[in-house]
C-alpha angles and dihedrals in degrees: 000000000000144000104303137149135189124199129188124182091350095307131110106240103166141009142181093024120152117285089230088073093057097092092054093051094047090059088063103084091197090063130080115206133194126183134166131219119196114193088338125216125235091262091056091048087053089053090058093049104038107027101033097033095225117173115268092228091055091049090049091052091048092058096040111094123241105015115175116250106272149135120237122188121215129177095262104022149007125250120209129184116196138155131232112208140196127192108222127166094343092309134104114235110198127192119193116230119189121196133202110198116194133168093275105001137074119193121189120196116193123190092214145352090264088102111059116205094203091098090051092052089049089055091052092048092049093053103045092143090071095049091097087075088074121201091004089062093050094045092050093054091052096045092045090054093048094048091047087053090054091051093047091051091048091052093051091047090049090052091052092049092050090047090051090049090061091054093060091079094053118106093249106022103165091187098143099095092039091051091053090049092052091045090054091050090050092052090051092049094049090049092062102027103049097057089057087080089065092044094054091040090056093048093051092056113106091234088081119072093198094090115057128193092269094055097038096088090050092052090048088052091054089048089054089053090054090051091049091050090049091052091048093052090047092054090046091053090056090045093053090049091050089046093059092045091050091049091052090048093049091049089051091051092049090049091051090050091050092048091051091051093047092048093047094051090046090054092049092049091048092064098062089039091056094045095046090047091052093050091045094066116114094233132089114275136168106297093016110171088355127122093225089057090063092050093047093052092045094048090045092055095047096037098049092042090053092048090052090048091054092048093051092043091052089053091049093244092127 
């Protein structure tokens, strides 16, 4: 048993039937079939090759890890490679999902259970009126769910970047490692989200028969979501760059402030050092062996040091 669905005349007539029955249903051109393979076995790979007649290059791509998001056209079907993502603990978790799109069959191949198709099935069930569009309807529900996942991850990442931006102005920000982590997550998100513009753009071309006139507005809406996600990631890239520059600037300002304080205190300490050094010479000097000489040197050390302190404090060096 597996995740399977059978539609006839725009109505769901069967679900969760054995994958072994797929080939028989596909031969019925009035039926539309979907089934899912998660980390498929060799027998299931043989089903794709022998029973459905899918191209060997497409099958090879489906079971080769880390394909870039794309659309390949073959004589009898389309092959799509996309990625579902989740943003967890400041990291992007991506799950590759490969799609075989035939005239009346949609096959999804997931690399792991990290991407749950329950939300996709919910989308299909909530839009039964569009089911008459066949494979185009099923493909739209899946792509819409994946693109929405990209946008949700981008929003969470954007919130974390803005939150980190506020920490820069704290006394001890320590944002360097966190900024690098968010930048890495952004790069991973852009790598899988930006090519979706090309994927949706290719599907909306009239050369493909997958998308009919009924589904075309819905595909264009998904394409708009991909463009919005791309714009959001672009603005985040600039924000992360500005974040690192602002952090470097704030660190430079703090260093300058520390240097001013150290220099000011060094100047204050130099005054009593100079006076005590003068009066420590083994030669006669004004007030030598006199009580008033002690008081003059003492008042000179404290008085000049206090004057320097007031001068540096007025200039905000201390």
